[in-house]
N, C-alpha and C positions, 0 to 999 in steps of 0.2 A: 680159321687160321690162328686165332688167338689161343684156342685150346691146344693146338699143335705146338705152339711155342713153349708151352709149359711142360711138355713131355721131355724128360731127360733122354739124351741120345744113348742108344744101347750099343755096346760093342759088337753085338751079333743079335740078329732077330731070330727067335726060335721058330722052327717049322710048325709047332703047335702052340700058338699063343695062349697064355693062361690068364693075363690081366687085360683090363680094358685098353690100356695104353698099347700093349703088344698087339692086340687085335686091331686097333685103329691103324697102327703103323703097317701091319701086315696087309690090310685092305688097301691102304694108300699105295703101297708098293706093287700089289698084285692085281688090283681091280682092272676090269676090262669094260670098255664101252660097248653098248649094243644099240640097235635101232629102236626096239620097242621102248616105250616109256616105263619109268619105275625102276625098282631094283630087283634084279633077278636072283635066283638061287645061285649058290656057289658053284662054280664050274670046276672042271678038272685041273690038273696041274697043282698049283699052290693052294687051290680052293678058296679063292677070293671072290668077291661079289662082281656082278655085271650091273652097269648103270646106264640108264637111258638119257636122252636129250633133256628131258625135264629135270633130272637130277643135276646135270651140268648147269642148266640155266639157274636153278635155285642156288647152287654153290657160288656161281659167279656173282649173282645179285647180293647174296648175303655177305660177300667179302669184297665188294666193290671192284671186281676184276672184269676184264673183257674176254680173256682167253685162258685156256688151260693148255700147257705144253707138257706132254708126257712121252716117256720112252720105255719100251719093254719088249714088245714082239715085232717081228717083221710085219709091216702093214700088208693087208691083203693085196694092194695094188703093186707091191714089190718095187716101188719107186724110191724108197728110202724115207718116205713120209706119207701120211694119210690125213685128210681133213674131214672131220665128221661133225655131227651135232650142229648143223647150220653154221659151219665154219668157225665154231667156237672152241673146238677140241682138236688139237694137232697132235698126231702121234709121229715121233721121229725115231728112226732106227739107226743107231750108231755103233753097235757092237758087231764086229765082223765074224766073230766065232761064237755067237749066242746059241 
């Protein structure tokens, strides 16, 4: 989190990041959780990484956090939210016209 605080806010994030900071912000915005451990290949759409529960655990420990709350896609259960990675990763859907 400390590294993220040092990145200046961009007025617009490019579709094809060219700097380390742009790539980092791109992956934060578009990454997707998955069941298998580790980091997966970039998937379709925005082309961001997929991350497993071990990655979630490592991030939480490194930053003294208990949960991650994210929003991006309609959760698979279509309930407006989905809880994964041993109840440590919550996905909320709040955009009606996504």
